[in-house]
FIDORO-97492 format. One line per 2 residues: number of its first residue (from 1); their letters; for each residue x, y, z of N, C-alpha, C, CB. Coordinates in pm, whole numbers, always signed. Each point is the difference from the previous one (the first is absolute). Glycine has a CB too. Layout:
BEGIN
NUM = A = X,Y,Z,X,Y,Z,X,Y,Z,X,Y,Z; ...
//
This chain:
BEGIN
1 = MK = -2528,+2379,+735,+106,-83,-54,-59,-129,-54,+165,+99,+161; -160,-115,-292,-48,-124,-63,+115,-93,-32,-193,+125,-93
3 = HL = +312,-68,+67,+119,-78,-34,+115,+43,+91,-78,-25,-242; +184,-55,+243,+124,+41,+65,+112,-7,-104,-79,-83,+230
5 = LS = +110,+196,-288,+100,+8,-107,+128,+66,+49,-184,+11,-167; +171,+79,+264,+112,+77,+51,-28,+35,+145,+54,+93,-229
7 = IN = +51,-75,+307,-17,+49,+137,-70,+134,-1,+205,-124,+74; -183,+203,-179,-62,+132,-8,-151,-7,-21,+214,+86,-90
9 = DL = -267,-207,+62,-145,-17,-7,-63,+8,+138,+29,-141,-203; +53,+123,+307,-49,-10,+137,+15,+131,+75,+57,-242,-1
11 = SK = -156,+275,+79,+17,+106,+100,+73,-61,+119,-211,+123,-77; +257,-38,+167,+65,-52,+121,-97,-87,+79,+148,+204,+9
13 = AE = -273,-161,+0,-100,-77,+75,-24,-137,-63,-108,+215,+70; +106,-221,-204,-20,-129,-67,+120,-91,+19,-146,+113,-169
15 = AI = +267,-57,+164,+120,-80,+23,-1,-59,+140,+127,+143,-161; -161,-62,+260,-7,-48,+138,-111,-104,+14,+87,+221,+84
17 = AI = -199,-201,-154,-110,-97,+5,+45,-137,-52,-164,+188,-30; +247,-188,-75,+52,-126,-53,+90,-68,+103,-13,+92,-234
19 = LD = +102,-14,+296,+90,-57,+101,-79,-55,+119,+180,+161,-71; -281,-87,+114,-80,-44,+114,-83,-124,-34,-9,+236,+81
21 = TA = -44,-240,-203,-76,-118,-44,+90,-122,-8,-157,+149,-129; +279,-129,+78,+96,-110,-7,+34,-52,+139,+94,+97,-211
23 = QE = -78,-7,+305,+30,-40,+138,-113,-86,+58,+135,+211,+31; -258,-171,-56,-114,-76,+51,-12,-135,-70,-117,+216,+52
25 = LA = +138,-219,-183,-7,-126,-74,+111,-95,+42,-102,+121,-193; +221,-67,+221,+111,-84,+48,-35,-60,+136,+167,+143,-125
27 = RV = -231,-62,+210,-39,-48,+133,-101,-114,-11,+44,+229,+96; -144,-212,-183,-103,-102,-18,+59,-126,-62,-173,+179,-26
29 = SD = +264,-161,-72,+60,-115,-69,+90,-81,+91,-12,+127,-211; +66,-62,+314,+85,-72,+95,-82,-84,+98,+168,+183,-21
31 = GP = -299,-166,+21,-88,-75,+89,-38,-133,-61,-86,+214,+92; -17,-276,-39,-41,-133,-48,-59,+2,-141,-42,-61,+235
33 = MK = -11,+176,-278,-59,+10,-134,+105,+51,-98,-228,+43,+100; +294,-138,-168,+107,+38,-92,-54,+55,-131,+143,-175,+104
35 = KL = -266,+139,-137,-59,+42,-126,-131,+73,+29,+107,-193,-124; -120,+314,+72,-117,+81,+25,-97,-8,-119,+137,+154,+145
37 = PT = -266,-153,-120,-98,-13,-109,-31,+132,-70,-97,-190,+123; +176,+292,-97,-31,+137,-41,-28,+16,-149,+141,+74,+187
39 = LR = -60,-135,-272,-15,+20,-145,-44,-128,-72,+176,+177,+12; -251,-260,+57,-51,-122,-63,-88,+38,-119,+8,-125,+221
41 = GR = +18,+63,-334,-76,+30,-121,+63,+107,-88,-199,-65,+124; +304,+132,-74,+71,+100,-80,+114,-67,-76,-59,+183,+167
43 = TI = +93,-128,-282,+109,-54,-82,+113,+101,-8,-164,-137,-134; +283,+94,+175,+120,+84,-4,+97,-59,-101,-30,+70,+243
45 = VN = +82,+15,-331,+93,-46,-104,+138,+56,+25,-188,-14,-166; +287,-73,+168,+141,+41,+4,+53,+0,-143,+32,-97,+234
47 = LF = -9,+215,-289,+49,+14,-137,+144,+49,+6,-232,+49,-89; +327,-144,+76,+141,+33,+15,+73,-19,-133,-8,-68,+244
49 = AE = +38,+182,-307,+74,-2,-125,+150,+11,+24,-196,+103,-114; +238,-94,+240,+141,-4,+38,+18,-107,+107,+30,+247,-54
51 = DS = +91,-300,+63,+29,-102,+100,-16,+56,+141,+158,-111,-160; -207,+29,+251,-17,+40,+139,-13,-124,+86,-109,+217,-69
53 = TR = +160,-210,+191,-19,-108,+96,-81,+50,+118,+216,-107,-71; -155,+197,+151,-65,+47,+123,-133,+70,-27,+226,+24,+101
55 = TR = -228,+70,-196,-121,+78,-23,-114,-88,-51,+141,+201,-48; -112,-285,-50,-106,-84,-57,-56,-97,+103,+109,+19,-224
57 = IS = -20,-89,+295,-46,-96,+100,-73,+70,+113,+191,-150,-58; -142,+268,+96,-62,+76,+106,-143,+41,-36,+226,+83,+67
59 = FE = -247,-34,-187,-134,+36,-44,-91,-123,-8,+98,+193,-128; -43,-302,+78,-81,-123,-9,-41,-48,+138,+120,-62,-212
61 = AA = -26,+60,+306,-31,-42,+137,-101,+93,+64,+230,-98,+21; -216,+229,-47,-92,+99,+58,-142,-23,-50,+187,+166,+15
63 = AK = -203,-185,-145,-134,-20,-56,-62,-129,+50,+68,+128,-203; +12,-234,+212,-53,-128,+46,-38,+3,+147,+140,-114,-171
65 = RL = -66,+191,+252,-36,+12,+141,-131,+74,+19,+242,-3,+58; -281,+81,-161,-128,+70,+4,-109,-80,-70,+122,+218,+6
67 = SA = -89,-344,-44,-95,-94,-63,-39,+39,-142,-85,-50,+226; +163,+135,-292,-28,+36,-139,+48,-112,-93,+21,+246,+56
69 = DV = -82,-251,-173,+49,-89,-105,+115,+71,-71,-229,-110,-30; +340,+39,+8,+120,+61,-55,+35,-61,-135,+83,+46,+232
71 = IN = -61,+40,-331,+47,-43,-132,+137,+60,-21,-237,-18,-93; +335,-66,+62,+137,+47,-22,+33,+3,-149,+67,-93,+223
73 = FS = -28,+212,-270,+49,+17,-136,+148,+36,+8,-229,+73,-86; +311,-129,+3,+139,+43,-11,+33,+14,-147,+65,-115,+217
75 = AK = +37,+194,-247,+38,+22,-140,+40,-132,-66,+75,+233,+56; +3,-312,+19,+40,-130,-52,-118,-97,+13,+243,+43,+63
77 = GS = -273,-110,-172,-108,-98,+5,-137,+59,-24,+138,-126,+155; -145,+254,-191,-129,+60,-31,+9,+69,-136,-52,+33,+247
79 = SI = -61,+21,-292,-3,+67,-131,+80,+129,-1,-222,-100,-39; +258,+152,+159,+83,+120,+5,+133,-26,-69,-110,+72,+216
81 = SK = +164,-193,-195,+128,-34,-61,-12,-17,-151,+68,-112,+213; -191,+102,-263,-23,-14,-144,-30,+134,-66,-84,-232,+39
83 = GE = +90,+338,+40,-20,+134,-55,-139,+56,+21,+168,-58,-165; -249,-5,+250,-134,+53,+26,+10,+137,+66,-91,-234,+22
85 = SL = +7,+326,-65,+3,+136,+54,-60,+4,+140,-14,+91,-232; +47,+18,+304,-56,+19,+133,-152,+12,-8,+213,+113,+75
87 = KD = -263,-51,-182,-144,+16,-18,-68,-135,-11,+39,+220,-112; +13,-308,+28,-62,-131,-19,+7,-84,+127,+59,+10,-241
89 = TA = +53,+0,+313,+11,-71,+127,-103,+51,+99,+245,-37,-41; -259,+171,+48,-96,+60,+93,-142,-42,-32,+154,+193,+29
91 = QT = -188,-196,-157,-135,-40,-39,-27,-146,+36,+6,+168,-186; +98,-250,+178,-14,-140,+42,-29,-7,+149,+158,-73,-184
93 = LQ = -84,+153,+263,-20,+1,+144,-139,+52,+36,+247,+34,+33; -295,+66,-107,-134,+52,+23,-105,-107,-26,+78,+230,-63
95 = AM = -56,-308,-43,-94,-107,-32,-2,-107,+109,+38,+44,-244; +74,-58,+315,+8,-95,+110,-62,+54,+129,+207,-92,-104
97 = GA = -245,+220,+103,-63,+59,+117,+96,+39,+109,-195,-133,-55; +313,+183,+19,+99,+38,+100,-47,+120,+82,+182,-88,-150
99 = DA = -180,+74,+282,-35,+111,+89,+119,+89,+27,-175,-142,+105; +295,+87,-118,+123,+79,+16,+111,-67,-78,-72,+81,+229
101 = VI = +157,+1,-289,+116,-50,-74,+125,+59,+62,-134,-23,-213; +225,-64,+253,+130,+43,+52,+98,-14,-115,-53,-72,+241
103 = IR = +112,+182,-283,+82,-3,-120,+143,+44,+28,-204,+45,-135; +299,-127,+88,+141,+41,-6,+38,+0,-147,+56,-97,+231
105 = HG = +6,+207,-273,+30,+15,-143,+130,+76,-18,-246,-2,-56; +319,-31,-48,+127,+65,-26,-13,+142,-53,+91,-223,-45
107 = AS = -209,+258,-2,-22,+134,-55,-56,+92,+108,-40,-97,-229; +109,+206,+255,-50,+100,+96,-133,+54,-51,+237,+61,+72
109 = GA = -338,-60,+14,-130,+52,-38,-99,-104,-46,+116,+204,-60; -75,-329,+47,-92,-105,-45,-121,-16,+93,+195,-117,-105
111 = PA = -176,+116,+239,-117,-10,+88,-96,+118,-16,+140,-128,+160; -83,+248,-177,-84,+119,-18,-78,-9,-131,+163,+137,+132
113 = RL = -99,-189,-234,-67,-20,-128,-116,-97,+15,+215,+46,-121; -193,-153,+194,-103,-100,+23,-117,+60,+79,+174,-182,-5
115 = AA = -141,+262,+106,-104,+58,+85,-81,+107,-73,+144,-47,+198; -79,+119,-290,-67,+112,-67,-89,-42,-115,+191,+139,+66
117 = CE = -172,-261,-113,-73,-44,-118,-140,-50,+38,+218,-60,-111; -294,+27,+11,-134,-53,+20,-2,-151,-25,-98,+221,-67
119 = WM = +217,-282,+69,+7,-142,-32,-50,-88,+114,+193,+50,-148; -181,+1,+270,-42,-81,+115,-47,+91,+113,+163,-181,-65
121 = SG = -245,+124,+153,-62,+80,+105,+59,-24,+139,-205,-2,-136; +289,-100,+151,+55,-33,+132,+108,+97,+44,-53,-236,-46
123 = AV = +89,+227,+173,+108,+83,+55,+134,-45,-56,-133,+37,+210; +224,+59,-226,+136,-28,-48,+99,+35,+111,-66,+45,-242
125 = IN = +153,-140,+272,+101,+20,+104,+138,-14,-64,-156,-88,+182; +236,+191,-168,+134,+2,-59,+96,-81,+86,-45,+227,-102
127 = AG = +99,-334,+45,+98,-83,+70,+141,+27,-51,-176,-176,+34; +193,+292,-97,+132,+39,-53,-6,+22,-149,+111,-127,+182
129 = DG = -85,+251,-226,-2,+27,-144,+128,+71,-41,-252,+15,+2; +332,-85,-81,+125,+56,-51,+86,+56,+112,-114,+52,-213
131 = TH = +163,+70,+194,+77,+68,+104,-86,+107,+68,+215,-45,-127; -345,+32,+115,-92,+101,+52,-25,-18,+148,-107,+12,-223
133 = EH = +15,-103,+261,-34,-15,+142,-29,-145,+38,-92,+232,-5; +93,-255,+136,-37,-130,+59,-70,+33,+133,+199,-128,-111
135 = PT = -323,+178,+102,-65,+56,+119,-22,-99,+114,-109,+156,-153; +77,-282,+123,-25,-94,+111,+129,-33,+75,-193,-96,-128
137 = QA = +307,+98,+60,+128,-21,+68,+28,+115,+96,+87,-130,-199; -116,+251,+156,+23,+117,+86,-91,-5,+122,+67,+135,-200
139 = LL = -190,-179,+182,-93,-9,+113,+43,-107,+99,-185,+77,-149; +234,-191,+98,+45,-103,+93,+130,+40,+69,-111,-173,-143
141 = DS = +196,+249,+75,+121,+52,+64,-37,+98,+111,+129,-30,-214; -224,+118,+185,-45,+97,+101,-65,-72,+119,-35,+172,-181
143 = YS = -43,-271,+151,-65,-81,+105,+105,-67,+88,-198,-40,-150; +302,-15,+87,+106,-72,+72,+79,+94,+90,+16,-164,-188
145 = IR = +12,+285,+138,+71,+99,+82,-87,+44,+116,+129,+78,-201; -256,-52,+173,-93,+41,+106,-12,-108,+107,-126,+140,-165
147 = EK = +122,-266,+121,-11,-112,+94,+123,-7,+90,-140,-125,-167; +256,+157,+112,+125,-10,+75,+26,+123,+86,+90,-143,-182
149 = LG = -119,+261,+129,+35,+124,+70,-120,+68,+66,+183,+28,-163; -303,-79,+137,-118,+55,+65,-70,+111,-77,+106,-60,+209
151 = SL = -32,+130,-293,-57,+111,-77,+96,+35,-113,-124,+89,+204; +72,-20,-304,+85,+53,-107,+20,+151,+14,-82,-183,-151
153 = QG = -3,+246,+227,+8,+145,+17,+134,+40,+61,-250,+10,+26; +327,+71,-99,+127,+50,+49,+116,-97,-11,-131,+137,+150
155 = KK = +107,-258,-198,+109,-99,-11,+88,+33,-120,-145,-178,+107; +272,+141,-96,+98,+28,-104,+31,-129,-76,+100,+190,+136
157 = IV = -135,-192,-264,+14,-120,-82,+93,+29,-117,-231,-77,+66; +327,-12,-88,+89,+14,-115,-26,-114,-98,+175,+115,+143
159 = IV = -170,-82,-270,-10,-99,-108,+136,-2,-69,-253,+35,-33; +316,-151,+30,+138,-12,-48,+5,-86,-125,+87,+28,+234
161 = GD = -16,+19,-337,+27,-86,-115,-43,+57,-133,-22,-186,+153; -33,+98,-237,-38,+33,-137,-137,+70,+0,+134,-197,-89
163 = IL = -133,+325,+115,-125,+77,+4,-54,+22,-142,+77,+114,+213; +13,-98,-308,-36,+35,-137,-94,-102,-64,+219,+115,-21
165 = HS = -192,-244,+41,-77,-104,-66,-106,-63,+90,+199,-44,-142; -215,+97,+261,-85,-65,+100,-139,+61,+11,+205,-55,+124
167 = RV = -307,-22,-158,-138,+44,+22,-34,-3,+149,-65,-85,-228; +135,-1,+303,-20,-6,+145,+41,+132,+65,+39,-250,-3
169 = AL = +73,+305,-42,+52,+124,+60,-100,+114,-15,+233,-76,-49; -287,+94,-71,-92,+111,-23,-126,-14,+86,+88,+23,-235
171 = SN = -145,-143,+237,-121,-20,+81,+29,+17,+148,-86,-157,-173; +204,+113,+218,+38,+18,+140,+14,+147,+37,+117,-220,-9
173 = IF = -57,+298,-81,+13,+144,+26,-138,+61,+21,+212,+10,-139; -305,-41,+48,-135,+57,+10,-69,-45,+128,-14,+5,-250
175 = AL = +23,-136,+281,-72,-55,+116,+57,+50,+131,-54,-202,-134; +185,+199,+147,+63,+39,+126,-23,+148,+30,+173,-177,-36
177 = KK = -161,+261,-67,-22,+143,+21,-148,+26,+32,+191,+54,-156; -281,-124,+90,-143,+17,+26,-33,-35,+144,-49,-52,-240
179 = LG = +123,-45,+297,-27,-47,+136,+87,+70,+105,-65,-219,-98; +136,+325,+56,+68,+86,+97,+146,-28,+25,-214,+19,+100
181 = AE = +276,-108,-178,+142,-32,+20,+88,+97,-79,-59,-242,+36; +185,+251,+6,+102,+76,-72,+83,-99,-80,+7,+183,+179
183 = VK = +13,-154,-308,+62,-97,-89,+131,+54,-57,-227,-91,-57; +328,+5,+60,+130,+33,-58,+39,-112,-96,+70,+132,+207
185 = LC = +0,-98,-314,+47,-98,-98,+151,-7,+3,-201,+43,-145; +253,-163,+120,+145,-19,-4,+35,-98,-112,+19,+46,+249
187 = GP = +73,-6,-335,+41,-87,-109,+91,+75,-95,-212,-129,+20; +269,+59,-118,+84,+68,-98,-79,+107,-75,+139,-209,-24
189 = KS = -74,+318,-10,-69,+106,-74,-59,-51,-130,+154,+167,+102; -88,-266,-162,-48,-55,-127,-129,-80,+17,+236,-9,-79
191 = LL = -268,-30,+203,-122,-77,+25,-105,+82,+75,+139,-208,+5; -124,+340,-10,-99,+90,+58,-66,+79,-113,+131,+18,+218
193 = PK = -264,-17,-227,-67,+77,-105,+29,+149,+13,-180,-173,-10; +183,+241,-102,+17,+145,+3,-121,+65,+68,+139,-9,-213
195 = HI = -114,+112,+286,-105,+78,+66,-77,-81,+105,-20,+134,-208; +79,-242,+259,-69,-83,+98,-31,+79,+128,+115,-202,-94
197 = ES = -32,+302,+124,-22,+78,+121,-127,+86,-7,+248,+3,+33; -303,+12,-154,-125,+74,-14,-117,-74,+64,+87,+99,-211
199 = LG = -66,-227,+245,-104,-78,+67,+3,+18,+151,+13,-166,-184; +74,+256,+230,+5,+28,+144,+89,-93,+79,-225,+87,-22
201 = VT = +322,-150,-48,+97,-87,+67,+137,+65,-6,-135,-207,-58; +227,+159,+143,+139,+47,-6,+89,-115,-47,-41,+169,+185
203 = VE = +158,-136,-233,+93,-99,-53,+131,+6,+77,-106,+17,-228; +160,-133,+261,+128,-10,+72,+83,-110,-66,-105,+80,+219
205 = QD = +232,-51,-245,+87,-98,-65,+70,-92,+99,+33,+163,-182; -14,-119,+303,+74,-77,+101,-96,-94,+72,+167,+189,+30
207 = IK = -152,-320,-52,-97,-94,+56,+10,-9,+152,+11,-129,-213; +108,+138,+269,+10,-9,+145,-68,+121,+66,+216,-129,-22
209 = KT = -194,+245,-33,-65,+120,+55,-152,-12,-11,+202,+140,-63; -247,-198,-49,-142,-17,-23,-61,-98,+100,+35,+50,-243
211 = LQ = +32,-163,+264,-51,-101,+92,+2,+52,+144,+82,-181,-155; +16,+265,+186,+7,+58,+134,-120,+95,+23,+253,-19,-4
213 = WC = -303,+77,-103,-111,+95,+8,-135,-68,+15,+133,+155,-139; -150,-273,+78,-135,-55,-20,-49,-87,+116,+47,+6,-242
215 = DA = -179,-31,+239,-63,-98,+88,-18,-133,-71,-118,+186,+121; +104,-181,-254,-18,-122,-79,+62,+21,-138,-213,-58,+125
217 = AN = +269,-51,-179,+63,+7,-132,-59,-107,-91,+213,+89,+102; -257,-46,-219,-54,-91,-100,+107,-20,-107,-241,+74,+44
219 = ML = +299,-194,-48,+112,-29,-90,-52,-59,-132,+152,-39,+198; -129,+109,-308,-48,-43,-130,+110,-72,-77,-162,+191,-3
221 = RV = +121,-288,-78,+98,-68,-84,+29,+81,-126,-80,-222,+89; +193,+193,-151,+35,+60,-129,-77,-78,-107,+233,+75,+81
223 = QN = -316,-6,-158,-86,-67,-98,+70,-8,-136,-205,+83,+123; +295,-177,-132,+79,-15,-123,-87,-27,-122,+188,-86,+139
225 = ER = -302,+20,-117,-86,-35,-114,-63,+122,-66,-47,-217,+111; +49,+331,-43,-58,+123,-56,+108,+95,-53,-192,-24,+158
227 = MD = +317,-20,-154,+110,+89,-40,+48,-34,-140,+69,+23,+240; -54,+80,-321,+52,-18,-136,+144,+47,-13,-231,+27,-87
229 = KS = +289,+14,+202,+141,+43,+1,+52,-14,+143,-37,+161,-195; +167,-138,+214,+60,-10,+133,-19,+131,+75,+169,-167,-85
231 = YF = -224,+157,+207,-26,+119,+81,+104,+20,+111,-242,-28,-51; +333,-69,+68,+107,+12,+98,+112,-95,-43,-162,+62,+190
233 = PS = +285,-38,-143,+115,-76,-49,-10,-151,+17,+133,+199,+52; -176,-245,+68,-6,-145,+24,-90,-29,+119,+231,-28,-96
235 = IR = -280,-95,+102,-82,-43,+114,+81,+8,+129,-134,-153,-150; +261,+118,+142,+87,+3,+118,+9,+142,+57,+131,-193,-92
237 = EY = -114,+292,+4,+10,+138,+46,-135,+47,+56,+180,+45,-171; -289,-85,+105,-133,+38,+49,-21,-53,+143,-89,-2,-237
239 = TQ = +126,-125,+259,-18,-61,+132,+84,+71,+105,-47,-219,-111; +169,+257,+74,+87,+69,+95,-56,+136,+41,+196,-118,-101
241 = LY = -260,+186,+7,-48,+136,+25,-144,+6,+53,+153,+76,-179; -237,-172,+134,-142,+10,+33,-61,-129,+56,-15,+170,-178
243 = GL = +98,-272,+194,-50,-123,+58,-5,+7,+152,+91,-124,-195; -178,+44,+255,-14,-1,+146,+41,-137,+53,-186,+171,-10
245 = GL = +299,-173,+81,+49,-122,+63,-4,+13,+151,+146,-46,-198; -121,-63,+267,-4,+1,+147,+99,+97,+63,-74,-235,-11
247 = PL = +200,+245,-38,+93,+96,+61,-54,+143,-1,+188,-146,-72; -248,+188,-40,-57,+134,-10,-120,+14,+94,+79,+18,-240
249 = LK = -164,-119,+242,-118,+4,+86,+39,+10,+148,-126,-133,-170; +226,+57,+209,+44,-1,+140,+76,+127,+38,+11,-248,-11
251 = SL = +41,+320,-89,+76,+122,+29,-91,+118,+36,+177,-81,-155; -307,+67,+130,-95,+107,+33,-22,+2,+150,-112,-21,-225
253 = NK = +84,+137,+279,-19,+9,+145,-146,-19,+41,+195,+154,+9; -273,-217,-98,-141,-29,+29,-47,-114,-89,-41,+241,+68
255 = EI = -76,-296,-36,-60,-103,-83,-97,+64,-97,+27,-170,+184; -26,+121,-307,-96,+47,-100,-74,-120,-57,+146,+201,-57
257 = VI = -260,-175,-3,-81,-105,-63,+46,-14,-146,-199,+47,+154; +219,-171,-197,+46,-27,-136,-113,-65,-80,+238,-26,+80
259 = LH = -270,+86,-196,-99,-55,-90,+64,-33,-134,-182,+131,+115; +116,-219,-189,+41,-31,-138,-122,-55,-72,+241,-47,+68
261 = PG = -277,+104,-186,-121,-47,-69,+17,-135,-68,-58,+237,-34; +183,-284,+19,+24,-127,-67,-17,+14,-152,-77,-121,+207
263 = PI = +138,+31,-283,+93,-104,+46,+135,+61,+43,-112,-165,-154; +177,+99,+250,+126,+49,+55,+118,-51,-84,-102,+8,+231
265 = NR = +193,+82,-263,+130,-41,-54,+97,-2,+117,-47,+100,-231; +54,-213,+301,+85,-10,+118,+146,+24,-38,-163,-161,+107
267 = GV = +227,+243,-28,+140,+32,-26,+18,+119,-92,+49,-236,+33; -160,+294,-80,+9,+119,-85,-53,+120,+79,-27,-139,-213
269 = EI = -105,+157,+215,-56,+114,+75,-13,-30,+150,-123,+68,-206; +124,-196,+239,-16,-39,+141,+66,-136,+20,-218,+132,+21
271 = SS = +285,-149,+92,+67,-127,+27,-97,-98,+63,+219,+120,+28; -185,-247,-32,-84,-102,+63,-11,+23,+150,+67,-164,-177
273 = GV = +43,+210,+237,-1,+27,+144,-102,+106,+38,+239,-63,+7; -251,+166,-89,-98,+105,+27,-141,-48,-31,+174,+174,-52
275 = AD = -189,-243,-62,-133,-47,-41,-61,-95,+103,+69,+25,-238; +17,-101,+306,-48,-98,+97,+9,+49,+144,+70,-177,-158
277 = SD = -38,+304,+176,+17,+55,+135,-135,+34,+64,+224,+90,-69; -221,-64,+198,-122,+37,+73,-53,+137,-41,+80,-140,+190
279 = QA = +6,+224,-247,-43,+133,-41,-73,+0,-133,+193,+92,+124; -181,-201,-199,-66,-11,-130,-143,-50,+17,+223,-43,-110
281 = II = -317,+107,+41,-140,-43,+6,-47,-46,-138,-44,+160,+192; +135,-219,-268,-28,-39,-139,-110,-107,-6,+237,+55,-62
283 = LD = -231,-155,+149,-104,-102,+1,-132,+56,+53,+176,-176,+32; -168,+273,+59,-121,+68,+46,-68,+71,-117,+101,+30,+230
285 = QV = -21,+29,-318,-56,+66,-117,-78,-98,-87,+190,+165,+4; -133,-285,-23,-69,-101,-80,-133,-38,+64,+222,-88,-80
287 = EN = -220,+64,+211,-123,-34,+72,-101,+114,-4,+133,-151,+149; -85,+272,-128,-88,+116,+0,-56,+29,-139,+129,+92,+191
289 = GV = -57,-135,-294,-49,+20,-136,-133,-67,-24,+234,+15,-75; -255,-131,+135,-127,-70,-15,-112,+79,+66,+120,-222,-6
291 = AI = -95,+273,+126,-102,+77,+73,-35,+129,-74,+84,-96,+216; +16,+167,-264,-25,+125,-73,-81,-28,-127,+213,+98,+92
293 = RM = -176,-203,-163,-71,-30,-126,-139,-56,+26,+220,-44,-109; -238,-24,+222,-136,-37,+40,-84,+125,+21,+87,-211,+110
295 = AI = -31,+309,-41,-73,+124,+28,-38,+72,-129,+122,+21,+218; -29,-12,-312,-26,+72,-125,-104,-72,-84,+234,+89,+3
297 = IY = -220,-221,-16,-98,-78,-77,-138,+10,+65,+181,-157,-76; -184,+145,+207,-126,+8,+74,-68,+136,-21,+92,-160,+172
299 = LL = -17,+268,-157,-58,+133,-10,-45,+34,-142,+145,+69,+190; -75,-121,-290,-36,+31,-138,-101,-99,-59,+226,+101,-27
301 = AS = -200,-231,+43,-90,-99,-62,-136,-3,+67,+199,-136,-59; -203,+174,+189,-129,+5,+68,-66,+136,-16,+82,-169,+163
303 = KI = -16,+259,-239,-52,+133,-34,-8,+95,+120,-129,-107,-182; +196,+75,+291,-8,+85,+119,+62,+137,-26,+7,-205,+144
305 = MT = +102,+210,-222,+68,+127,-25,-40,+60,-135,+190,-80,+140; -292,+23,-203,-44,+52,-128,-114,+99,+20,+70,-213,-113
307 = PS = -58,+334,+60,-108,+97,+17,-129,-48,-67,+171,+185,+9; -283,-157,+53,-128,-43,-57,-28,+79,-127,-86,-61,+229
309 = V = +20,-4,-323,-29,+63,-129,-141,+60,+3,+154,-164,-120
//
């Protein structure tokens, strides 16, 4: 593995190795040594052609905790906004000596294009491309569930909401199934991709029945910015049918773990009461995101997971 473009790039053993490395790095970072000298002298580039808060800051914090030099590129304020091609941007990064490039791009496949070309030699890490995948989010979600429940093997996980436009959902399906979990989807039929069940998941329309079944629920927001038409009658109706509020949560005869990749639309897919409850591990996900991204940057930029040539 030279790059991380998709969860499918990873074997089960490699995925577990990332989770275990993140666990060890989190343990060390919680000690007196907040900054590790592991990647001193390495250059990590954050290339974000789409807006981001948690992912961009998380990657930056991860690289800095490993003592790497960090260069931040964003579409706004850079030549990307002036129409510079991905090739020219990549060649610029190569000239700067980038050891790894973390890329978020609105075009599905942009990270793969960057990795496959001869424009640069550093590792490429996909931080979200179009509606394709978001592998590091799936790994941190899996890590967070494992941390809370002890294991993913045999656990029942539901993903609720806008599956159609969510790169998080696809990566989560791949990661959770690879790590032994059973995955179910819940949402309006209009927001479920055709043939999604071919990925080995089941679909349920009744959210209460779904929540009663699961050990953990990952609540996704409705991605209005990716919609060119109306996929359901109204936000109010969506919330009534697929939103998670405290009354519904308390009506279950068991406790479940609540996740959300952020940003949260409070009062739509999840209420403030649920988001701030003891069952929600949303802030744990943010914290764990740094550890997971430290592990990925460390394993790739230090060439540990790169096959010898």
